[in-house]
C-alpha positions as CSV (number, residue, x, y, z in Angstrom):
1,X,240.1,19.9,161.4
2,X,238.9,23.0,163.2
3,X,241.5,24.7,165.4
4,X,240.7,25.3,169.0
5,X,240.9,28.9,170.1
6,X,242.7,29.5,173.4
7,X,242.5,32.8,175.2
8,X,245.8,33.7,176.9
9,X,245.4,36.1,179.8
10,X,248.5,37.3,181.5
11,X,249.7,40.8,182.6
12,X,253.3,40.0,182.1
13,X,254.0,40.5,178.4
14,X,257.0,38.1,178.2
15,X,255.1,35.3,179.8
16,X,252.1,36.0,177.6
17,X,254.2,35.8,174.5
18,X,255.9,32.6,175.6
19,X,252.6,30.9,176.2
20,X,251.3,32.1,172.9
21,X,254.4,30.8,171.0
22,X,254.1,27.4,172.7
23,X,250.4,27.0,171.9
24,X,250.8,28.3,168.4
25,X,253.7,25.9,167.9
26,X,251.3,23.0,168.9
27,X,248.9,24.1,166.2
28,X,246.4,26.0,168.3
29,X,244.9,29.4,167.5
30,X,245.4,31.9,170.3
31,X,244.2,35.4,171.3
32,X,246.2,37.3,173.9
33,X,244.9,39.7,176.6
34,X,246.6,41.6,179.3
35,X,243.6,41.5,181.8
36,X,240.7,39.3,182.6
37,X,238.3,42.1,181.8
38,X,239.7,42.3,178.2
39,X,239.4,38.6,177.7
40,X,235.8,38.5,179.0
41,X,234.9,41.4,176.8
42,X,236.1,39.5,173.7
43,X,233.2,37.1,173.8
44,X,229.6,37.1,174.8
45,X,228.9,35.7,178.2
46,X,225.3,34.9,178.9
47,X,225.5,33.5,182.4
48,X,226.0,36.7,184.3
49,X,222.8,38.3,182.9
50,X,220.8,35.3,183.6
51,X,222.2,35.0,187.1
52,X,221.3,38.6,187.8
53,X,217.7,38.1,186.8
54,X,217.6,35.0,189.0
55,X,218.7,37.2,191.9
56,X,216.0,39.7,191.0
57,X,213.2,37.2,191.1
58,X,214.5,35.5,194.2
59,X,214.3,38.9,196.1
60,X,210.9,39.7,194.6
61,X,209.0,36.8,192.9
62,X,206.3,39.3,191.9
63,X,208.6,41.3,189.6
64,X,206.4,42.0,186.6
65,X,208.1,44.9,184.8
66,X,211.8,45.6,184.5
67,X,213.6,48.6,183.3
68,X,216.6,48.1,181.0
69,X,219.0,51.0,181.5
70,X,222.2,51.2,179.3
71,X,224.3,53.1,176.9
72,X,223.4,51.9,173.4
73,X,226.7,53.1,172.0
74,X,228.6,50.5,174.1
75,X,228.8,47.3,172.1
76,X,229.5,45.3,175.3
77,X,226.1,46.2,176.6
78,X,224.1,45.3,173.6
79,X,224.5,41.5,173.9
80,X,223.7,41.5,177.6
81,X,220.5,43.5,176.9
82,X,219.4,41.1,174.2
83,X,219.9,38.2,176.7
84,X,217.9,40.1,179.2
85,X,215.0,40.5,176.7
86,X,215.0,36.8,176.0
87,X,214.9,36.0,179.7
88,X,212.0,38.4,180.3
89,X,210.1,37.0,177.3
90,X,210.6,33.5,178.6
91,X,209.4,34.4,182.1
92,X,206.5,36.6,180.9
93,X,208.1,39.8,182.4
94,X,207.5,43.1,180.6
95,X,210.4,45.3,180.0
96,X,211.0,49.0,179.2
97,X,214.2,50.2,177.5
98,X,215.8,53.5,178.3
99,X,219.2,54.6,177.2
100,X,221.7,57.4,177.6
101,X,225.2,58.1,176.2
102,X,226.0,60.9,178.8
103,X,225.4,61.2,182.5
104,X,222.7,63.8,181.9
105,X,220.9,61.4,179.5
106,X,221.2,58.5,182.0
107,X,219.6,60.7,184.7
108,X,216.7,61.5,182.3
109,X,216.4,57.8,181.5
110,X,216.3,56.9,185.2
111,X,213.5,59.5,185.7
112,X,211.6,57.9,182.8
113,X,211.9,54.4,184.3
114,X,210.6,55.7,187.6
115,X,207.6,57.3,185.8
116,X,207.0,53.9,184.0
117,X,206.6,52.2,187.4
118,X,209.1,49.4,186.8
119,X,209.6,46.9,189.7
120,X,213.4,46.7,189.1
121,X,216.1,48.1,186.8
122,X,218.8,46.0,185.1
123,X,222.1,47.5,183.8
124,X,224.9,45.3,182.4
125,X,228.6,46.2,182.8
126,X,228.2,49.6,181.3
127,X,230.7,52.4,182.0
128,X,228.4,55.3,181.2
129,X,225.7,54.2,183.6
130,X,228.2,53.3,186.3
131,X,229.7,56.8,186.1
132,X,226.2,58.3,186.5
133,X,225.2,55.9,189.3
134,X,225.9,58.4,192.1
135,X,223.4,60.8,190.5
136,X,220.6,58.2,190.0
137,X,220.7,55.7,192.9
138,X,218.7,57.9,195.2
139,X,216.0,58.4,192.5
140,X,215.6,54.6,192.5
141,X,215.6,54.3,196.3
142,X,213.0,57.0,196.6
143,X,210.8,55.1,194.1
144,X,211.4,51.8,195.9
145,X,213.2,50.4,192.8
146,X,216.2,48.1,193.2
147,X,219.0,48.5,190.6
148,X,220.6,45.2,189.6
149,X,223.9,45.6,187.8
150,X,226.8,43.8,186.1
151,X,229.7,45.0,188.2
152,X,230.5,45.5,191.9
153,X,231.5,49.2,191.2
154,X,227.8,50.0,190.8
155,X,227.0,48.9,194.3
156,X,229.9,51.0,195.6
157,X,228.2,53.9,193.9
158,X,224.8,53.2,195.5
159,X,223.1,50.5,193.4
160,X,221.4,47.8,195.3
161,X,223.3,44.9,193.7
162,X,226.3,44.2,191.5
163,X,227.2,40.8,190.1
164,X,230.5,39.9,188.7
165,X,232.9,37.1,187.7
166,X,234.9,35.6,190.5
167,X,238.3,36.5,189.1
168,X,240.2,34.5,191.7
169,X,238.4,31.4,190.6
170,X,238.9,32.3,186.9
171,X,242.6,32.8,187.4
172,X,243.0,29.6,189.3
173,X,241.2,27.5,186.7
174,X,243.1,29.2,183.9
175,X,246.5,28.6,185.6
176,X,245.6,25.0,186.3
177,X,244.7,24.4,182.7
178,X,247.9,26.1,181.5
179,X,250.1,24.0,183.8
180,X,248.3,20.8,182.7
181,X,248.9,21.6,179.0
182,X,252.3,23.3,179.0
183,X,254.0,21.3,181.9
184,X,252.2,18.0,182.1
185,X,251.7,17.6,178.3
186,X,247.9,17.4,178.3
187,X,246.2,17.6,175.0
188,X,244.3,20.9,174.8
189,X,241.7,19.2,172.4
190,X,240.9,16.7,175.1
191,X,240.9,19.2,178.0
192,X,237.3,19.7,179.2
193,X,235.8,23.2,179.0
194,X,235.6,24.9,182.4
195,X,232.7,27.2,183.2
196,X,232.2,29.7,186.0
197,X,228.6,29.1,187.0
198,X,228.5,31.3,190.1
199,X,229.9,34.8,190.5
200,X,230.3,37.2,193.4
201,X,227.3,39.3,194.5
202,X,228.0,42.7,196.0
203,X,225.2,44.3,197.9
204,X,225.0,47.9,199.1
205,X,223.6,47.4,202.6
206,X,222.5,51.0,203.0
207,X,220.4,50.8,199.8
208,X,219.1,47.4,200.8
209,X,217.9,48.8,204.1
210,X,216.4,51.8,202.5
211,X,214.5,49.6,200.1
212,X,213.5,47.1,202.8
213,X,214.9,44.2,200.8
214,X,215.9,40.9,202.2
215,X,218.9,39.4,200.3
216,X,219.7,36.5,202.6
217,X,218.8,34.0,199.8
218,X,221.7,35.4,197.6
219,X,224.3,33.4,199.6
220,X,222.9,30.2,198.1
221,X,223.0,31.6,194.5
222,X,226.6,32.7,194.2
223,X,230.1,31.9,195.3
224,X,230.2,34.9,197.7
225,X,228.2,37.8,199.0
226,X,230.2,41.0,199.6
227,X,228.5,43.8,201.6
228,X,229.4,47.4,201.0
229,X,228.2,50.9,201.5
230,X,228.1,53.9,199.1
231,X,231.5,55.5,198.6
232,X,232.1,58.4,196.3
233,X,235.8,57.6,196.1
234,X,237.5,54.3,195.5
235,X,240.6,53.4,197.4
């Protein structure tokens, strides 16, 4: 019989170890992570990429060419980009790939996408591009190109839109499942799989205004819309 793999996410090492021991003792395979980000990075999540493109088409149904901007050396970006390509192929949307492994290369890639005349740019949760965002967001604004991204930090650095997992909902569902299994004695094999279908959308209102984009429809496509403005420093 195939063992069920359970991800244990807990920042307290003692609690994390106790939960692992209990689950392993019940015959289940486990993988432990200190943060939700580490757990999410351990498997390929398709939904966020698809949701971001749904937002893109909702804001501009006439989107015909999308720029894919990412760091090809980041393994976490590659799966998301492949998902994006599949989505574009299915919708008949052309795409242009540009990559960079340094801030200077990302800036050059952004210039190339502007020259290509893309209607929008997509970047997954990519640390290299996020770090360079402050140096490229105005290039996209000047060209009338919205930048859709896989984390709220991009929007804080000037991108039009960031989409991320609702970690509060993720934590609540995980805790409820853990209590049900460890306290109430529920059978993990019979526990239904929980999915997070709607994340949090973060919109940079300054960028939205500069682009003349209406994002009012986003509220019906996510669990929450958070509005922010460009900040060069995080609190």
